[in-house]
MARPA-871617 format. One line per field, with one value per residue (C-alpha): x, y, z. Coordinates in nm, 3 decimals, padded with zeros to 5 digits. Example, Ala and Ser with C-alpha at 12.3 -4.5 7.8 and 13.67 -1.06 7.14 Angstrom:
BEGIN
xx: [01.230, 01.367]
yy: [-00.450, -00.106]
zz: [00.780, 00.714]
% end
This chain:
BEGIN
xx: [00.000, 00.288, 00.498, 00.363, 00.431, 00.775, 00.861, 00.729, 00.949, 01.255, 01.191, 01.161, 01.473, 01.676, 01.547, 01.643, 01.991, 02.035, 02.171, 02.072, 01.718, 01.700, 01.838, 01.588, 01.297, 01.313, 01.571, 01.465, 01.096, 01.203, 01.431, 01.141, 00.921, 01.177, 01.207, 00.829, 00.835, 01.121, 00.947, 00.601, 00.697, 00.495, 00.171, -00.083, -00.094, 00.242, 00.227, -00.153, -00.208, 00.072, -00.003, -00.103, 00.216, 00.475, 00.294, 00.272, 00.646, 00.705, 00.481, 00.623, 00.983, 00.906, 00.724, 00.979, 01.293, 01.247, 01.015, 01.153, 01.514, 01.450, 01.280, 01.526, 01.836, 01.703, 01.608, 01.957, 02.111, 01.883, 01.693, 01.353, 01.440, 01.504, 01.175, 00.994, 01.124, 00.991, 00.677, 00.449, 00.240, 00.441, 00.195, 00.324, 00.658, 00.497, 00.249, 00.528, 00.732, 00.435, 00.330, 00.684, 00.686, 00.346, 00.478, 00.780, 00.556, 00.328, 00.616, 00.784, 00.456, 00.412, 00.758, 00.680, 00.355, 00.520, 00.779, 00.507, 00.309, 00.623, 00.636, 00.280, 00.066, -00.281, -00.446, -00.615, -00.984, -01.072, -00.799, -00.979, -01.037, -00.670, -00.569, -00.802, -00.660, -00.304, -00.384, -00.540, -00.242, 00.000, -00.185, -00.179, 00.191, 00.313, 00.126, 00.311, 00.633, 00.578, 00.539, 00.876, 01.033, 00.901, 01.000, 01.372, 01.662, 01.904, 01.920, 02.072, 01.777, 01.542, 01.712, 01.692, 01.328, 01.233, 01.377, 01.185, 00.862, 00.958, 01.085, 00.801, 00.548, 00.714, 00.746, 00.430, 00.219, 00.106, 00.322, 00.612, 00.457, 00.099, -00.131, -00.232, 00.135, 00.166, 00.083, -00.244, -00.081, 00.093, -00.230, -00.398, -00.105, -00.115, -00.463, -00.291, -00.056, -00.174, 00.028, -00.235, -00.511, -00.298, -00.224, -00.584, -00.735, -00.504, -00.520, -00.899, -00.900, -00.648, -00.826, -01.183, -01.262, -01.439, -01.509, -01.228, -01.458, -01.323, -00.963, -01.011, -01.182, -00.892, -00.636, -00.824, -00.853, -00.480, -00.406, -00.617, -00.465, -00.113, -00.176, -00.312, -00.019, 00.237, 00.079, 00.084, 00.447, 00.566, 00.888, 01.099, 01.418, 01.587, 01.652, 01.279, 01.168, 00.872, 00.552, 00.594, 00.266, 00.087, 00.258, 00.006, -00.275, -00.117, -00.035, -00.365, -00.559, -00.354, -00.470, -00.829, -00.839, -00.700, -00.965, -01.235, -01.105, -01.110, -01.466, -01.578, -01.500, -01.223, -00.894, -00.715, -00.689, -00.576, -00.602, -00.716, -00.410, -00.372, -00.036, -00.099, 00.140, 00.021, 00.073, 00.083, -00.192, -00.209, -00.319, -00.643, -00.730, -00.927, -00.834, -00.496, -00.410, -00.449, -00.656, -00.663, -00.368, -00.436, -00.660, -00.898, -01.009, -01.059, -01.392, -01.647, -01.529, -01.179, -01.317, -01.541, -01.235, -01.100, -01.147, -01.238, -01.300, -00.924, -00.849, -00.747, -01.047, -01.127, -01.092, -00.741, -00.403, -00.329, -00.520, -00.791, -01.097, -01.335, -01.705, -01.944, -02.086, -01.748, -01.635, -01.266, -01.109, -01.179, -00.807, -00.757, -01.026, -00.788, -00.549, -00.827, -00.972, -00.631, -00.605, -00.954, -00.898, -00.551, -00.643, -00.793, -00.476, -00.215, -00.006, 00.048, -00.327, -00.392, -00.141, -00.265, -00.226, -00.537, -00.365, -00.074, -00.318, -00.511, -00.188, -00.067, -00.394, -00.390, -00.049, -00.221, -00.407, -00.105, 00.150, -00.051, -00.120, 00.251, 00.331, 00.029, -00.066, -00.336, -00.682, -00.565, -00.495, -00.862, -01.022, -00.782, -00.902, -01.255, -01.121, -00.910, -01.208, -01.421, -01.144, -01.095, -01.464, -01.444, -01.144, -01.182, -01.490, -01.710, -01.678, -01.298, -01.238, -01.309, -01.082, -00.802, -00.826, -00.814, -00.511, -00.325, -00.400, -00.281, 00.031, 00.153, 00.512, 00.420, 00.432, 00.651, 00.634, 00.764, 00.440, 00.554, 00.802, 00.551, 00.317, 00.441, 00.143, -00.078, 00.153, 00.235, 00.598, 00.833, 00.889, 01.250, 01.379, 01.231, 00.898, 00.769, 00.573, 00.390, 00.316, 00.175, -00.062, -00.162, -00.254, -00.470, -00.654, -00.711, -00.874, -01.081, -01.213, -01.276, -01.478, -01.695, -01.749, -01.838, -02.064, -01.847, -01.770, -02.062, -01.943, -02.061]
yy: [00.000, 00.233, 00.133, 00.404, 00.708, 00.567, 00.522, 00.871, 01.018, 00.830, 00.939, 01.304, 01.285, 01.136, 01.400, 01.690, 01.543, 01.539, 01.873, 01.804, 01.721, 02.054, 02.231, 02.078, 02.068, 02.420, 02.644, 02.579, 02.662, 02.990, 03.067, 03.009, 03.236, 03.517, 03.466, 03.501, 03.816, 03.963, 03.894, 04.011, 04.283, 04.538, 04.353, 04.567, 04.315, 04.135, 03.766, 03.752, 03.627, 03.369, 03.172, 02.864, 02.879, 02.894, 02.636, 02.399, 02.436, 02.319, 02.013, 01.932, 01.947, 01.713, 01.466, 01.462, 01.459, 01.444, 01.144, 00.913, 00.995, 00.894, 00.567, 00.467, 00.546, 00.341, 00.054, 00.063, 00.026, -00.268, -00.080, -00.162, -00.532, -00.537, -00.355, -00.641, -00.888, -00.695, -00.822, -00.536, -00.476, -00.362, -00.082, 00.082, 00.162, 00.305, 00.510, 00.634, 00.752, 00.930, 01.091, 01.216, 01.368, 01.528, 01.687, 01.820, 01.961, 02.134, 02.293, 02.404, 02.560, 02.729, 02.884, 03.000, 03.162, 03.326, 03.490, 03.580, 03.753, 03.949, 04.059, 04.190, 03.890, 03.923, 03.635, 03.387, 03.444, 03.081, 02.926, 02.593, 02.560, 02.641, 02.363, 02.117, 02.218, 02.187, 01.839, 01.727, 01.856, 01.690, 01.358, 01.371, 01.449, 01.230, 00.934, 00.990, 01.037, 00.682, 00.564, 00.721, 00.551, 00.212, 00.262, 00.343, 00.155, 00.428, 00.790, 00.930, 00.781, 00.958, 01.290, 01.234, 01.124, 01.393, 01.664, 01.526, 01.586, 01.891, 02.121, 02.072, 02.118, 02.449, 02.584, 02.471, 02.328, 02.662, 02.640, 02.885, 03.081, 03.204, 03.035, 03.358, 03.421, 03.091, 03.040, 02.865, 02.529, 02.527, 02.611, 02.315, 02.092, 02.217, 02.064, 01.723, 01.818, 01.800, 02.111, 02.329, 02.197, 02.231, 02.595, 02.681, 02.503, 02.676, 03.014, 03.017, 02.931, 03.206, 03.483, 03.363, 03.372, 03.095, 02.733, 02.479, 02.176, 02.045, 02.110, 01.913, 01.631, 01.616, 01.605, 01.332, 01.117, 01.157, 01.074, 00.755, 00.636, 00.709, 00.528, 00.220, 00.215, 00.263, -00.018, -00.258, -00.169, -00.175, -00.364, -00.400, -00.499, -00.339, -00.686, -00.726, -00.586, -00.343, -00.415, -00.119, -00.170, -00.003, 00.323, 00.342, 00.375, 00.678, 00.853, 00.744, 00.934, 01.247, 01.208, 01.140, 01.448, 01.662, 01.527, 01.604, 01.960, 02.006, 01.870, 02.078, 02.409, 02.634, 02.569, 02.871, 03.194, 03.514, 03.888, 04.072, 04.118, 04.482, 04.524, 04.869, 05.150, 05.431, 05.681, 06.060, 06.328, 06.359, 05.993, 06.079, 06.415, 06.426, 06.788, 06.861, 07.126, 07.156, 07.473, 07.586, 07.811, 07.754, 07.536, 07.825, 07.867, 07.499, 07.473, 07.202, 07.187, 07.102, 06.820, 06.697, 06.673, 06.385, 06.038, 05.861, 05.536, 05.510, 05.472, 05.130, 04.932, 04.948, 04.568, 04.571, 04.568, 04.932, 05.193, 04.954, 05.088, 04.870, 04.850, 05.020, 04.682, 04.513, 04.408, 04.389, 04.083, 04.104, 04.079, 04.414, 04.611, 04.740, 04.872, 05.048, 05.188, 05.327, 05.502, 05.651, 05.768, 05.913, 06.109, 06.409, 06.465, 06.390, 06.703, 06.678, 06.634, 06.971, 07.202, 07.546, 07.501, 07.307, 07.156, 07.023, 06.907, 06.702, 06.573, 06.456, 06.279, 06.102, 05.965, 05.746, 05.572, 05.562, 05.396, 05.079, 05.048, 05.067, 04.806, 04.588, 04.567, 04.304, 04.458, 04.786, 04.918, 04.865, 05.025, 05.313, 05.525, 05.541, 05.663, 05.926, 06.032, 06.089, 06.295, 06.507, 06.589, 06.689, 06.927, 07.086, 07.288, 07.098, 07.377, 07.356, 06.983, 06.890, 07.172, 07.068, 06.702, 06.803, 07.020, 06.746, 06.495, 06.728, 06.834, 06.518, 06.647, 06.968, 07.017, 06.827, 06.462, 06.483, 06.322, 05.991, 05.963, 06.054, 05.756, 05.570, 05.689, 05.486, 05.180, 05.220, 05.159, 05.421, 05.429, 05.434, 05.513, 05.751, 05.917, 05.910, 05.583, 05.731, 06.051, 05.839, 05.663, 05.997, 06.113, 05.806, 05.834, 06.205, 06.117, 05.835, 06.044, 06.335, 06.104, 06.009, 06.372, 06.482, 06.186, 06.053, 05.740, 05.557, 05.412, 05.057]
zz: [00.000, 00.080, -00.222, -00.453, -00.226, -00.139, -00.506, -00.582, -00.307, -00.433, -00.794, -00.691, -00.476, -00.760, -00.998, -00.771, -00.732, -01.108, -01.235, -01.593, -01.483, -01.300, -01.608, -01.853, -01.610, -01.467, -01.631, -01.990, -01.929, -01.767, -02.062, -02.301, -02.089, -02.100, -02.475, -02.517, -02.305, -02.509, -02.841, -02.731, -02.482, -02.680, -02.614, -02.427, -02.139, -02.098, -02.193, -02.152, -02.507, -02.487, -02.169, -02.367, -02.568, -02.292, -02.077, -02.373, -02.432, -02.074, -02.116, -02.457, -02.335, -02.046, -02.270, -02.552, -02.338, -01.960, -01.919, -02.191, -02.101, -01.739, -01.834, -02.105, -01.898, -01.605, -01.838, -01.994, -01.648, -01.564, -01.294, -01.437, -01.469, -01.094, -01.036, -01.213, -00.951, -00.651, -00.470, -00.576, -00.883, -01.184, -01.243, -00.921, -01.084, -01.396, -01.191, -00.965, -01.262, -01.419, -01.090, -01.032, -01.379, -01.313, -00.993, -01.179, -01.451, -01.201, -01.013, -01.336, -01.456, -01.117, -01.147, -01.499, -01.393, -01.091, -01.316, -01.570, -01.292, -01.208, -01.574, -01.547, -01.645, -01.484, -01.303, -01.541, -01.605, -01.521, -01.299, -01.255, -01.629, -01.685, -01.445, -01.622, -01.962, -01.828, -01.691, -02.021, -02.221, -01.978, -02.007, -02.387, -02.413, -02.128, -02.279, -02.602, -02.403, -02.272, -02.633, -02.717, -02.413, -02.519, -02.882, -02.849, -02.687, -02.573, -02.461, -02.785, -02.973, -02.731, -02.806, -03.184, -03.187, -02.935, -03.157, -03.455, -03.260, -03.053, -03.329, -03.585, -03.303, -03.212, -03.564, -03.746, -03.465, -03.325, -03.011, -03.051, -03.339, -03.322, -03.572, -03.745, -03.824, -04.011, -04.379, -04.457, -04.537, -04.198, -04.017, -04.184, -04.088, -03.728, -03.691, -03.689, -03.401, -03.038, -02.955, -03.123, -02.899, -02.585, -02.665, -02.750, -02.447, -02.198, -02.373, -02.374, -02.004, -01.928, -02.118, -02.082, -02.453, -02.642, -02.560, -02.522, -02.543, -02.874, -02.769, -02.447, -02.636, -02.881, -02.599, -02.412, -02.726, -02.789, -02.423, -02.429, -02.757, -02.632, -02.304, -02.484, -02.727, -02.449, -02.243, -02.539, -02.619, -02.257, -02.180, -01.866, -02.047, -02.347, -02.490, -02.549, -02.882, -02.866, -03.056, -03.287, -03.468, -03.176, -03.271, -03.555, -03.301, -03.132, -03.457, -03.614, -03.349, -03.429, -03.789, -03.682, -03.459, -03.741, -03.978, -03.719, -03.690, -04.068, -04.093, -03.796, -03.966, -04.093, -03.913, -04.055, -03.861, -04.023, -04.041, -04.350, -04.565, -04.662, -04.831, -04.976, -04.886, -04.660, -04.938, -04.937, -04.918, -05.298, -05.313, -05.136, -05.295, -05.616, -05.692, -05.840, -05.579, -05.206, -05.202, -04.838, -04.735, -04.361, -04.150, -04.063, -04.425, -04.510, -04.691, -04.746, -05.106, -04.984, -04.769, -05.052, -05.277, -05.068, -05.217, -04.893, -05.081, -05.141, -04.770, -04.635, -04.504, -04.133, -04.116, -04.261, -04.090, -04.176, -03.972, -03.847, -03.665, -03.466, -03.538, -03.296, -03.191, -03.160, -02.810, -02.715, -02.559, -02.181, -02.110, -02.289, -02.106, -01.838, -02.105, -02.294, -01.971, -01.884, -02.220, -02.184, -01.825, -01.893, -02.206, -02.017, -01.809, -02.077, -02.130, -02.509, -02.550, -02.387, -02.559, -02.666, -03.043, -03.153, -03.457, -03.253, -02.986, -03.242, -03.397, -03.056, -02.979, -03.315, -03.220, -02.960, -03.242, -03.473, -03.243, -03.160, -03.533, -03.618, -03.352, -03.443, -03.078, -03.111, -03.057, -02.902, -03.251, -03.341, -03.035, -02.957, -03.257, -03.112, -02.778, -02.956, -03.169, -02.859, -02.698, -03.010, -03.015, -02.648, -02.669, -03.014, -03.118, -03.365, -03.626, -03.613, -03.586, -03.953, -04.071, -03.836, -03.935, -04.301, -04.238, -04.050, -04.325, -04.600, -04.407, -04.228, -04.201, -04.017, -03.640, -03.396, -03.299, -02.942, -02.820, -02.970, -02.682, -02.410, -02.430, -02.123, -01.916, -02.150, -02.112, -02.480, -02.578, -02.708, -03.083, -03.191, -03.537, -03.796, -03.720, -04.078, -04.036, -03.736, -03.928, -04.211, -03.973, -03.820, -04.170, -04.232, -03.902, -03.959, -04.292, -04.149, -03.860, -04.096, -04.317, -04.021, -03.920, -04.271, -04.344, -04.628, -04.424, -04.266, -03.935, -03.867]
% end
């Protein structure tokens, strides 16, 4: 009765005495977390949209390397053959090994999350759901880790086979690279990798968006198939040849799950591709000359000369604007609330010159667009529009927006480096891209004011 806890304690003690186990089990997950933070540090909420990714990397590393390396190295030394002679059920040794690996996974994930919280990650929206998703993903990958351990005869073979699974899962399985960043063919292929479902299940639990029912079902099917295959292939001695035909069951369920995902609906995720250049004022003016000599004398005829239909679409990746009925991801609400609440007290947004004031405020819409800051770039323009209407007289605002759009290189751009109060990053390098986005947003907001653009 006490054999299992004793074996679990011994397994954990041996693991913590092994420097390489500590390195792969704890240091590598933290390195991956720091790498995610470095790559996505401009996100509006640090790491919030990548929880599923960095937790899946931890599980995947343990399943591809940690678990099978432990089992194969002990089997090579004859340890498991001696286990088979002891007067307890053989399942005790397998269960002890898996429980020890589960404890290591949980503690590694806890360390990752603790560091992520220090980086600014908010608490998950559904902690219990996140734990369930983490457990399902761990079961799926650890079961396949057992299949690897039964399939190969030595540690170098574990490393080689593990890399063959680990690296493709990272690159085209939706683990290290977000699905929407992958080409369509890779997104279709990712449906046949369990890493995609692990990421999506944990991410949905962390941010509270969407249902993870299909992802959990996929992970559980993969876990059951892997457990059955590993049980059928199990061997205590390396001299016994594994029944490799059972590998087809484990991989066959991967294929079946992918086929289910394809039949269930579109598996590709993508943004509208708008590859057009920002352009210059002359690209949006039907008249051959810019008639107004100053913003005070801008006329309705000047505004009517603008070809608003040439502007990039609101749904595109250049100067996007959210629909009036569109709701932001709940995880981004605090960021958007901060922008809205800080706008009235922001110094550059209250300067005396109304043109420079408007130009500065438009910068708050332009910078998230330049950085492609997830949904913030879609919702910030509406907040800026409301502020512009509050601080500039309605008779002057259309004229000022026209003037800014027609003269994007005028004024100063010092406000670009004063966005820290909004938790927006500083923009380094030339300011021309920001000025181009300011021009586009000035035109889009002008179109709404003048009735040339019907806001949805």
